[in-house]
VOFILO-230317 format. One record per atom (N, C-alpha, C): residue number from 1; residue in one letter; atom name; z, y, x. Coordinates in steps of 0.05 Angstrom, whole numbers, m for minus. Atoms other than C-alpha are relative to their C-alpha. Layout:
<rs>
NUM|A|CA|Z|Y|X
...
</rs>
This chain:
<rs>
1|X|N|13|14|m10
1|X|CA|m679|m2833|804
1|X|C|m1|m18|m35
2|X|N|23|4|22
2|X|CA|m722|m2870|748
2|X|C|1|m36|15
3|X|N|m8|17|m11
3|X|CA|m711|m2951|745
3|X|C|m30|m6|m6
4|X|N|26|22|1
4|X|CA|m791|m2970|730
4|X|C|m18|34|7
5|X|N|24|m16|9
5|X|CA|m859|m2939|739
5|X|C|m4|20|m15
6|X|N|5|m20|19
6|X|CA|m872|m2919|673
6|X|C|21|8|m5
7|X|N|m7|m28|5
7|X|CA|m818|m2882|669
7|X|C|m2|17|18
8|X|N|5|m30|m25
8|X|CA|m829|m2845|730
8|X|C|m38|9|m15
9|X|N|20|m21|16
9|X|CA|m895|m2826|689
9|X|C|m10|8|m24
10|X|N|m8|m16|38
10|X|CA|m857|m2810|625
10|X|C|8|27|21
11|X|N|m21|m26|m9
11|X|CA|m826|m2753|670
11|X|C|m29|28|m6
12|X|N|21|m22|m4
12|X|CA|m870|m2680|662
12|X|C|m2|m5|29
13|X|N|m1|m8|m32
13|X|CA|m897|m2662|724
13|X|C|6|8|17
14|X|N|0|m12|m26
14|X|CA|m882|m2615|748
14|X|C|35|m7|4
15|X|N|m33|8|m13
15|X|CA|m806|m2657|756
15|X|C|m19|m23|10
16|X|N|8|29|m10
16|X|CA|m843|m2720|776
16|X|C|m4|m7|28
17|X|N|0|14|m20
17|X|CA|m849|m2714|843
17|X|C|33|11|18
18|X|N|m36|m16|m9
18|X|CA|m761|m2693|853
18|X|C|7|m34|m10
19|X|N|2|29|m5
19|X|CA|m772|m2779|832
19|X|C|13|m12|18
20|X|N|m8|15|m9
20|X|CA|m735|m2828|862
20|X|C|15|m31|m8
21|X|N|2|34|3
21|X|CA|m754|m2905|842
21|X|C|25|m16|8
22|X|N|m27|22|m11
22|X|CA|m690|m2949|845
22|X|C|3|m17|m30
23|X|N|3|32|14
23|X|CA|m704|m3018|799
23|X|C|31|m3|m9
24|X|N|m22|15|18
24|X|CA|m649|m3039|745
24|X|C|18|m8|m4
25|X|N|m11|24|0
25|X|CA|m632|m3103|763
25|X|C|0|m6|30
26|X|N|m20|22|m36
26|X|CA|m596|m3133|831
26|X|C|17|m18|m8
27|X|N|m16|17|m9
27|X|CA|m551|m3186|845
27|X|C|27|1|19
28|X|N|m24|12|m22
28|X|CA|m487|m3212|875
28|X|C|m10|m21|8
29|X|N|4|29|m4
29|X|CA|m513|m3254|929
29|X|C|10|m15|3
30|X|N|m16|13|m1
30|X|CA|m442|m3288|934
30|X|C|m4|m31|m20
31|X|N|9|13|23
31|X|CA|m468|m3317|861
31|X|C|m25|m23|m5
32|X|N|25|21|10
32|X|CA|m525|m3343|874
32|X|C|m5|m18|44
33|X|N|5|20|m30
33|X|CA|m510|m3391|949
33|X|C|m18|m14|0
34|X|N|19|14|m4
34|X|CA|m559|m3444|926
34|X|C|m18|8|3
35|X|N|28|m2|m8
35|X|CA|m619|m3450|949
35|X|C|m23|m18|m9
36|X|N|23|26|8
36|X|CA|m691|m3493|928
36|X|C|m3|m5|34
37|X|N|0|13|m27
37|X|CA|m693|m3543|983
37|X|C|m26|3|7
38|X|N|38|2|m18
38|X|CA|m755|m3559|1024
38|X|C|m21|m15|m10
39|X|N|15|23|4
39|X|CA|m775|m3630|990
39|X|C|m10|10|m31
40|X|N|12|m4|15
40|X|CA|m829|m3616|947
40|X|C|m14|m27|m7
41|X|N|22|21|0
41|X|CA|m855|m3682|913
41|X|C|m5|7|m39
42|X|N|4|m4|42
42|X|CA|m894|m3678|840
42|X|C|6|m13|m16
43|X|N|16|m8|19
43|X|CA|m901|m3672|785
43|X|C|16|32|13
44|X|N|m22|m11|m3
44|X|CA|m888|m3600|803
44|X|C|24|12|m35
45|X|N|m30|m8|21
45|X|CA|m827|m3571|759
45|X|C|m6|30|m3
46|X|N|5|m25|15
46|X|CA|m841|m3507|725
46|X|C|27|2|m16
47|X|N|m13|7|12
47|X|CA|m775|m3487|689
47|X|C|m3|44|m15
48|X|N|13|m31|25
48|X|CA|m778|m3414|627
48|X|C|42|m6|m3
49|X|N|m24|2|5
49|X|CA|m702|m3382|625
49|X|C|1|24|m16
50|X|N|m13|m17|25
50|X|CA|m686|m3329|562
50|X|C|m9|m3|m16
51|X|N|m9|m2|29
51|X|CA|m679|m3314|499
51|X|C|m41|m13|m2
52|X|N|27|1|3
52|X|CA|m735|m3354|457
52|X|C|m8|13|m31
53|X|N|14|m16|14
53|X|CA|m765|m3291|412
53|X|C|m36|1|14
54|X|N|34|3|m3
54|X|CA|m839|m3289|413
54|X|C|m13|7|30
55|X|N|2|m16|m20
55|X|CA|m846|m3231|463
55|X|C|m4|m13|27
56|X|N|m15|23|m32
56|X|CA|m810|m3282|516
56|X|C|m22|1|12
57|X|N|27|12|7
57|X|CA|m892|m3318|507
57|X|C|19|m31|18
58|X|N|m4|27|9
58|X|CA|m854|m3387|506
58|X|C|m14|m18|1
59|X|N|25|18|21
59|X|CA|m910|m3415|476
59|X|C|m28|6|28
60|X|N|20|5|m17
60|X|CA|m961|m3399|516
60|X|C|m1|m12|14
61|X|N|m8|26|m20
61|X|CA|m925|m3432|576
61|X|C|m11|m23|m8
62|X|N|4|39|8
62|X|CA|m919|m3497|532
62|X|C|m40|m15|0
63|X|N|27|16|m8
63|X|CA|m1014|m3493|530
63|X|C|m4|20|20
64|X|N|11|m1|m23
64|X|CA|m1016|m3463|585
64|X|C|m1|m29|27
65|X|N|m5|14|m14
65|X|CA|m988|m3523|618
65|X|C|m5|m29|m17
66|X|N|13|23|13
66|X|CA|m1015|m3574|569
66|X|C|m10|m16|8
67|X|N|18|38|m11
67|X|CA|m1071|m3617|604
67|X|C|9|4|23
68|X|N|m8|13|m27
68|X|CA|m1040|m3611|665
68|X|C|26|m17|m15
69|X|N|m9|19|2
69|X|CA|m979|m3644|635
69|X|C|0|m30|m16
70|X|N|12|28|12
70|X|CA|m1017|m3696|593
70|X|C|m15|m12|21
71|X|N|16|11|m30
71|X|CA|m1048|m3712|670
71|X|C|23|m13|11
72|X|N|m28|m3|m16
72|X|CA|m967|m3712|695
72|X|C|m3|13|20
73|X|N|m1|m12|m15
73|X|CA|m988|m3668|738
73|X|C|23|32|8
74|X|N|m15|m13|5
74|X|CA|m937|m3617|707
74|X|C|37|m18|m17
75|X|N|m3|m3|18
75|X|CA|m866|m3609|687
75|X|C|11|21|m18
76|X|N|m1|m31|10
76|X|CA|m845|m3552|640
76|X|C|33|1|m20
77|X|N|m23|m8|14
77|X|CA|m758|m3532|621
77|X|C|m2|24|m20
78|X|N|m21|m13|10
78|X|CA|m737|m3480|576
78|X|C|27|m6|m2
79|X|N|m30|12|m10
79|X|CA|m674|m3470|592
79|X|C|0|46|m42
80|X|N|m11|m23|27
80|X|CA|m648|m3408|525
80|X|C|5|m17|m22
81|X|N|m2|4|35
81|X|CA|m635|m3410|443
81|X|C|m22|14|m2
82|X|N|7|m12|7
82|X|CA|m664|m3372|404
82|X|C|m24|2|m27
83|X|N|20|12|13
83|X|CA|m711|m3368|341
83|X|C|m24|m6|m10
84|X|N|32|17|m7
84|X|CA|m772|m3398|369
84|X|C|3|m19|m8
85|X|N|3|31|m9
85|X|CA|m743|m3461|377
85|X|C|m14|m27|m15
86|X|N|14|24|26
86|X|CA|m761|m3499|313
86|X|C|m43|5|11
87|X|N|26|m4|m3
87|X|CA|m837|m3477|327
87|X|C|m6|m9|29
88|X|N|8|11|m32
88|X|CA|m835|m3490|408
88|X|C|4|m34|m4
89|X|N|0|13|m5
89|X|CA|m810|m3547|403
89|X|C|m25|m24|m10
90|X|N|14|7|22
90|X|CA|m857|m3578|337
90|X|C|m31|7|15
91|X|N|32|1|m16
91|X|CA|m911|m3540|380
91|X|C|m8|m22|29
92|X|N|2|27|m30
92|X|CA|m895|m3595|449
92|X|C|m5|m19|m22
93|X|N|m3|25|26
93|X|CA|m887|m3650|388
93|X|C|m39|4|9
94|X|N|16|m3|2
94|X|CA|m962|m3630|375
94|X|C|m28|m8|12
95|X|N|21|0|m31
95|X|CA|m1004|m3621|443
95|X|C|20|m28|10
96|X|N|m4|26|m14
96|X|CA|m969|m3693|462
96|X|C|m2|5|25
97|X|N|m15|m3|m39
97|X|CA|m931|m3671|518
97|X|C|30|9|m8
98|X|N|m34|2|19
98|X|CA|m852|m3678|481
98|X|C|4|m14|25
99|X|N|m26|17|m21
99|X|CA|m833|m3722|546
99|X|C|m1|16|31
100|X|N|0|m25|m36
100|X|CA|m848|m3663|598
100|X|C|2|20|7
101|X|N|m14|m36|8
101|X|CA|m819|m3608|558
101|X|C|28|m3|m10
102|X|N|m19|9|m6
102|X|CA|m755|m3608|564
102|X|C|26|26|m15
103|X|N|1|m29|m10
103|X|CA|m709|m3559|525
103|X|C|35|m12|m13
104|X|N|m26|m13|m14
104|X|CA|m642|m3543|547
104|X|C|29|7|m21
105|X|N|m23|m16|m2
105|X|CA|m605|m3493|511
105|X|C|6|11|5
106|X|N|m26|m19|m9
106|X|CA|m563|m3444|533
106|X|C|23|m18|30
107|X|N|m14|14|m17
107|X|CA|m533|m3465|591
107|X|C|27|11|25
108|X|N|m34|m12|m24
108|X|CA|m458|m3454|641
108|X|C|m21|12|20
109|X|N|17|2|m17
109|X|CA|m488|m3398|693
109|X|C|3|m28|25
110|X|N|m9|17|m30
110|X|CA|m446|m3456|751
110|X|C|m25|m22|m10
111|X|N|m3|20|m9
111|X|CA|m482|m3501|730
111|X|C|m36|m4|m5
112|X|N|33|2|7
112|X|CA|m551|m3474|711
112|X|C|m23|15|28
113|X|N|m3|5|m29
113|X|CA|m560|m3456|790
113|X|C|2|m21|4
114|X|N|9|9|m8
114|X|CA|m561|m3518|803
114|X|C|m6|m26|m13
115|X|N|37|12|11
115|X|CA|m608|m3530|763
115|X|C|m34|2|2
116|X|N|24|m13|m15
116|X|CA|m651|m3492|776
116|X|C|m9|0|29
117|X|N|12|11|m35
117|X|CA|m656|m3504|859
117|X|C|m17|m24|m5
118|X|N|15|29|m4
118|X|CA|m684|m3570|830
118|X|C|m34|13|0
119|X|N|26|0|24
119|X|CA|m745|m3535|790
119|X|C|m24|20|28
120|X|N|20|m19|m19
120|X|CA|m810|m3497|844
120|X|C|m13|12|m8
121|X|N|12|m10|22
121|X|CA|m836|m3463|792
121|X|C|10|22|m24
122|X|N|m16|m7|14
122|X|CA|m807|m3404|755
122|X|C|m26|19|m22
123|X|N|15|m16|15
123|X|CA|m848|m3389|685
123|X|C|m1|24|m13
124|X|N|m13|m16|24
124|X|CA|m844|m3323|648
124|X|C|m21|16|m3
125|X|N|23|m16|16
125|X|CA|m901|m3294|611
125|X|C|m4|19|m30
126|X|N|m7|m21|15
126|X|CA|m862|m3249|575
126|X|C|m20|36|4
127|X|N|13|m28|3
127|X|CA|m900|m3180|547
127|X|C|13|22|m5
128|X|N|m9|m17|3
128|X|CA|m851|m3135|542
128|X|C|40|m7|14
129|X|N|m37|m4|m10
129|X|CA|m781|m3127|593
129|X|C|m20|31|22
130|X|N|m6|m20|m20
130|X|CA|m762|m3070|636
130|X|C|3|10|22
131|X|N|m12|m1|m32
131|X|CA|m722|m3095|680
131|X|C|m11|m32|16
132|X|N|3|20|m20
132|X|CA|m728|m3171|691
132|X|C|17|m15|6
133|X|N|m23|22|m34
133|X|CA|m662|m3214|714
133|X|C|1|m6|6
134|X|N|20|18|m15
134|X|CA|m687|m3260|696
134|X|C|m17|m22|32
135|X|N|21|10|m19
135|X|CA|m741|m3267|751
135|X|C|17|9|20
136|X|N|m17|m27|m17
136|X|CA|m692|m3221|803
136|X|C|20|m42|1
137|X|N|m19|23|m21
137|X|CA|m640|m3290|805
137|X|C|m14|m23|m5
138|X|N|11|18|m4
138|X|CA|m687|m3348|795
138|X|C|m11|3|35
139|X|N|20|m6|m31
139|X|CA|m736|m3314|868
139|X|C|36|2|9
140|X|N|m22|5|m32
140|X|CA|m657|m3312|903
140|X|C|5|m12|m3
141|X|N|m6|37|m6
141|X|CA|m642|m3387|898
141|X|C|m32|m6|m5
142|X|N|9|17|m13
142|X|CA|m713|m3399|917
142|X|C|m24|m9|m12
143|X|N|15|m3|7
143|X|CA|m761|m3404|861
143|X|C|m17|9|5
144|X|N|31|m24|3
144|X|CA|m833|m3376|848
144|X|C|m5|9|m21
145|X|N|7|m4|20
145|X|CA|m851|m3333|810
145|X|C|m17|4|m18
146|X|N|24|m6|m3
146|X|CA|m902|m3326|767
146|X|C|0|19|m46
147|X|N|m7|m21|19
147|X|CA|m904|m3276|716
147|X|C|m32|24|m11
148|X|N|m2|m21|20
148|X|CA|m936|m3224|667
148|X|C|m9|34|18
149|X|N|7|m18|m11
149|X|CA|m973|m3172|698
149|X|C|m1|45|8
150|X|N|m12|m24|12
150|X|CA|m939|m3121|661
150|X|C|36|3|3
151|X|N|m33|m2|9
151|X|CA|m872|m3083|647
151|X|C|22|2|27
152|X|N|m16|2|m21
152|X|CA|m813|m3095|701
152|X|C|m2|m23|17
153|X|N|18|18|m13
153|X|CA|m841|m3158|723
153|X|C|m19|m8|29
154|X|N|5|m9|m29
154|X|CA|m892|m3130|762
154|X|C|0|26|16
155|X|N|m2|m17|m25
155|X|CA|m853|m3086|799
155|X|C|25|m17|13
156|X|N|m21|24|m27
156|X|CA|m810|m3145|832
156|X|C|m10|m22|9
157|X|N|13|15|m19
157|X|CA|m858|m3192|852
157|X|C|m30|9|7
158|X|N|12|m15|m19
158|X|CA|m897|m3175|904
158|X|C|m18|m17|m3
159|X|N|5|12|m11
159|X|CA|m958|m3218|941
159|X|C|m9|m27|9
160|X|N|m5|10|m11
160|X|CA|m923|m3253|987
160|X|C|24|m16|m20
161|X|N|m25|19|19
161|X|CA|m864|m3271|929
161|X|C|m5|m15|m29
162|X|N|5|10|12
162|X|CA|m901|m3294|879
162|X|C|m22|m2|m15
163|X|N|36|m4|22
163|X|CA|m971|m3290|818
163|X|C|9|16|m16
164|X|N|5|m19|9
164|X|CA|m972|m3233|778
164|X|C|m25|9|m17
165|X|N|28|15|17
165|X|CA|m1024|m3257|724
165|X|C|m13|40|m11
166|X|N|27|m29|25
166|X|CA|m1072|m3186|688
166|X|C|8|m5|m26
167|X|N|7|m1|32
167|X|CA|m1050|m3173|620
167|X|C|m20|m4|m7
168|X|N|36|m8|27
168|X|CA|m1100|m3186|556
168|X|C|8|m17|m11
169|X|N|m18|19|32
169|X|CA|m1098|m3232|495
169|X|C|20|m21|10
170|X|N|m13|16|m4
170|X|CA|m1062|m3280|493
170|X|C|m20|m32|9
171|X|N|m5|13|m1
171|X|CA|m1104|m3337|502
171|X|C|m18|2|32
172|X|N|5|m12|m30
172|X|CA|m1128|m3300|574
172|X|C|25|m1|14
173|X|N|m27|m2|m3
173|X|CA|m1059|m3299|588
173|X|C|14|m28|8
174|X|N|m7|28|m16
174|X|CA|m1048|m3367|587
174|X|C|m28|m18|11
175|X|N|4|m5|m27
175|X|CA|m1104|m3377|630
175|X|C|m15|m6|26
176|X|N|m19|m17|m44
176|X|CA|m1085|m3339|686
176|X|C|12|m8|m5
177|X|N|m16|20|m22
177|X|CA|m1027|m3379|684
177|X|C|m4|m32|3
178|X|N|10|40|m17
178|X|CA|m1064|m3456|685
178|X|C|0|8|22
179|X|N|13|6|m19
179|X|CA|m1099|m3428|738
179|X|C|14|0|23
180|X|N|m8|m5|m27
180|X|CA|m1041|m3400|783
180|X|C|20|m35|m4
181|X|N|m21|19|7
181|X|CA|m1006|m3471|756
181|X|C|m28|m27|12
182|X|N|21|7|m14
182|X|CA|m1070|m3500|784
182|X|C|0|m9|33
183|X|N|0|m1|m24
183|X|CA|m1068|m3480|843
183|X|C|22|m7|14
184|X|N|m24|12|m27
184|X|CA|m1001|m3503|877
184|X|C|m5|m16|m22
185|X|N|0|22|m6
185|X|CA|m1018|m3567|847
185|X|C|m14|m8|16
186|X|N|34|m4|m12
186|X|CA|m1089|m3563|885
186|X|C|35|2|37
187|X|N|m19|4|m40
187|X|CA|m1029|m3540|958
187|X|C|17|m1|m19
188|X|N|m33|11|m2
188|X|CA|m950|m3559|936
188|X|C|m2|25|19
189|X|N|m9|m11|m25
189|X|CA|m948|m3531|1016
189|X|C|12|26|m2
190|X|N|m24|m30|m1
190|X|CA|m937|m3457|989
190|X|C|13|11|m12
191|X|N|m16|2|25
191|X|CA|m888|m3462|932
191|X|C|21|3|37
192|X|N|m37|6|m18
192|X|CA|m827|m3474|994
192|X|C|4|23|20
193|X|N|5|m16|m15
193|X|CA|m854|m3417|1033
193|X|C|m5|28|m11
194|X|N|12|m14|18
194|X|CA|m872|m3369|974
194|X|C|29|m1|3
195|X|N|m19|m4|13
195|X|CA|m806|m3388|950
195|X|C|35|3|23
196|X|N|m12|3|m21
196|X|CA|m774|m3378|1018
196|X|C|2|43|4
197|X|N|m1|m31|m12
197|X|CA|m798|m3300|1021
197|X|C|21|17|m27
198|X|N|m17|m25|25
198|X|CA|m768|m3281|944
198|X|C|26|m7|m2
199|X|N|m25|m9|m8
199|X|CA|m708|m3303|966
199|X|C|3|23|10
200|X|N|m9|m21|m15
200|X|CA|m705|m3258|1019
200|X|C|m9|32|m20
201|X|N|9|m29|12
201|X|CA|m744|m3202|981
201|X|C|17|3|m21
202|X|N|m15|m16|9
202|X|CA|m681|m3193|940
202|X|C|18|m8|2
203|X|N|m28|10|m1
203|X|CA|m629|m3217|984
203|X|C|m8|28|23
204|X|N|8|m17|m7
204|X|CA|m668|m3156|1014
204|X|C|9|37|m10
205|X|N|8|m34|17
205|X|CA|m679|m3096|962
205|X|C|20|m11|m37
206|X|N|m4|2|23
206|X|CA|m652|m3125|900
206|X|C|41|m9|8
207|X|N|m20|14|14
207|X|CA|m576|m3135|909
207|X|C|26|26|m5
208|X|N|m28|m41|0
208|X|CA|m510|m3077|890
208|X|C|4|0|23
209|X|N|0|m21|m24
209|X|CA|m501|m3066|957
209|X|C|m13|21|6
210|X|N|17|m8|m6
210|X|CA|m566|m3056|977
210|X|C|m16|32|m27
211|X|N|3|m23|10
211|X|CA|m574|m3002|909
211|X|C|23|2|3
212|X|N|m25|m10|5
212|X|CA|m509|m2974|919
212|X|C|m6|25|26
213|X|N|20|m19|m26
213|X|CA|m546|m2954|992
213|X|C|m18|12|m2
214|X|N|40|m13|11
214|X|CA|m614|m2928|957
214|X|C|19|18|m7
215|X|N|0|m18|21
215|X|CA|m569|m2884|912
215|X|C|19|10|26
216|X|N|m16|m10|m25
216|X|CA|m524|m2867|973
216|X|C|m21|25|8
217|X|N|23|m6|m11
217|X|CA|m591|m2839|1002
217|X|C|m12|28|m27
218|X|N|3|m27|17
218|X|CA|m609|m2802|944
218|X|C|26|26|m10
219|X|N|m25|m20|m16
219|X|CA|m539|m2763|953
219|X|C|m14|20|18
220|X|N|2|m24|m22
220|X|CA|m546|m2745|1017
220|X|C|m23|12|m6
221|X|N|27|m18|0
221|X|CA|m619|m2712|995
221|X|C|14|22|m13
222|X|N|m3|m23|7
222|X|CA|m588|m2677|946
222|X|C|19|26|14
223|X|N|m6|m19|m28
223|X|CA|m539|m2654|988
223|X|C|m9|7|28
224|X|N|27|m5|m19
224|X|CA|m602|m2634|1032
224|X|C|22|m1|30
225|X|N|m5|29|m17
225|X|CA|m573|m2684|1089
225|X|C|m20|3|8
226|X|N|32|13|m16
226|X|CA|m636|m2716|1088
226|X|C|m25|16|m16
227|X|N|28|1|16
227|X|CA|m709|m2713|1061
227|X|C|m1|m14|m36
228|X|N|m3|m5|32
228|X|CA|m722|m2734|990
228|X|C|4|m38|16
229|X|N|m5|10|m21
229|X|CA|m714|m2812|1013
229|X|C|m26|m21|m22
230|X|N|12|20|18
230|X|CA|m775|m2866|985
230|X|C|0|m25|11
231|X|N|5|27|m2
231|X|CA|m763|m2934|976
231|X|C|m24|m19|3
232|X|N|30|1|7
232|X|CA|m836|m2949|948
232|X|C|2|m2|m27
233|X|N|m9|2|25
233|X|CA|m848|m2962|881
233|X|C|m22|3|m11
234|X|N|m25|34|m14
234|X|CA|m843|m3022|883
234|X|C|3|4|18
235|X|N|m5|9|m7
235|X|CA|m807|m3045|919
235|X|C|m30|m12|38
236|X|N|12|17|m16
236|X|CA|m845|m3053|992
236|X|C|17|m25|13
237|X|N|m4|8|5
237|X|CA|m847|m3114|1018
237|X|C|12|m2|35
238|X|N|m8|10|m31
238|X|CA|m811|m3135|1096
238|X|C|m30|m3|17
239|X|N|31|6|m14
239|X|CA|m883|m3125|1158
239|X|C|18|m29|8
</rs>
């Protein structure tokens, strides 16, 4: 069993056909009861969740929303803490968008969920993620993920459930994220339907019980009780 496409690609060719893809992360649905409301009122509310380190890309997110925030079209909340916090606060100040960028620090899990359901979009331009637990969790709450199409995040987010922008230079990633936000601002009616699809995808394929069932099918194949399972790599959306 392999947890990512990258891992599968590193297997010797002679063994690669034996691999079954089962991604690393999952959730307990009982801990994700709340979900985003259907109401969308401007501005578009974006949230970032994670440790504030360079590779997580919160600085790119601030640059991406800056011109939109100055026009009053978006608000950004950054949940988390880390060594980049002072620089990120200074960046928002320099950009003249301090009033549109909130820094909460770390929040307790129960409080975090109640706050997250008030957002529309999960912005996460991290460029080094094997799994991306925060993506699974925010999708389970009905937020629309916008991620970099690289590593774990690109395996979690499908075309029906969010946006995976091509990786590139820093400037390219900033521009591509801003383009997605501009699309959502222009047509906010797509946000909640996509968020519901995101929640359904997680509850269908990314729960611990689903993972256990997938692993059981692998063991059944090892015992020659069935053919090798193929759940898709990445997992397919339901039709």
